N, C-alpha and C positions, 0 to 999 in steps of 0.2 A: 493591436499584438501580432507579431507574425509568427506563423506555426514553422515548425522546423520539418524538415525531411529526414527519413530514416537513414539515408546517406549521411547527413550532416554529422550525425550522432554515432556515438558506441556507446551503449546502455548495458550497464552491469545490475545484476541482480543480486543480492545479499540477504542473509536472515539474519544480520548483526543488529542487535539492540542499542548500539551506540550511537546515538542520534541526536545532534544538538538541538534545543526546544525551537529555536529560533528557524530551524530549517523548517521543521515540523507546524510551526504555525505558518510560516509562509506559503506552505503548500496547500492548508488548510483555508487559509486568505484568499489564496490566488482562486480557489474552486468556490468560495462564499459559503464555507461550511460554517456554522455557528459556534461549534465546537473551537474555534481558533482564539475566542474569548473567555477560554478557561486553559490556558498553556499548562499549567502543572497537573492538573487532572488528565488532560487528553495524551500528556506525555506518560502518566502513569498507567491510564487504560491501555494505551499503545506496548508500554513494556510488560507488563502483563498478561499479555496475550497469549493464547497458547503458541500461536506463530505468527511473526511479522516479517512480511517480505518488501524489502525497500528496491528500488531501482535509481540508479546514480547516473549520470553525466558529468564523469571525471568526479567532481567533489561536490557537487550540488544533486540536492535531494529531490526527483523530479517525478517520483511515483511511490505509492506504498499501498499496501493490502493488509488487513490482518483478519486472523481468525480465532474464535473463541471455539472450546473442544472440552469434552471428559477424555480427550486422549484415546478412548476405544471405540465408540459406537459414533458418536454426532459431533458436527464441526458445524458451527454458523460462521460463515463469510461477512463480516461486517462492514468494514471500510474497505473501498476500492476507489483512490484518487490519483489524477496522473494532471500534471501541471498543464494548464490550458495551451501553453506553448508546444507541447509534447503529445499532445494528444493526436491520436489517428497515425501513430506510426508502431502500434502493436505492443507496445509496454504493457496496456492492461491484459492483452491476452498471454502475453509470457508469464506475467505474473498470476494469472488464473490456472495457466498449465503447470506452474510450480507447485500452486495448492493441489491440484488434481492429483500430482505426482505423489505427493506427500501424505495424502489423504485418500487414495484409491480404494483402499479396502475397507472405508467404513460404511456402516450401514445407511447412516442419514447425512445427507450435506445437504445445507440450508444457505441459500443466499437471501440476505436483506437489502431489499432495494426500497429506494426513499425517490 
């Protein structure tokens, strides 16, 4: 699998929750996350997140991050996935910066890592 260069793509970030289930599952499978085996539950979990930021290369979902929160004091960053072909071109950083801008005044920001 060939990794892309930043100059080869134009990444667009979005807070849309209109994502095709197949694209979500493909991204999770590409990263070997077991939650891809529960597509309906995975999509519902993402759609019910406090925030969902997606990264797109034209119409292809190439990354996403989600956060759960009480909306005032605490936010947890749970998922951050970038398609392996697109890793290393700062997409993850772009998503994290967007979250930091959204939750800058929260008391507690927690990153869950596995």
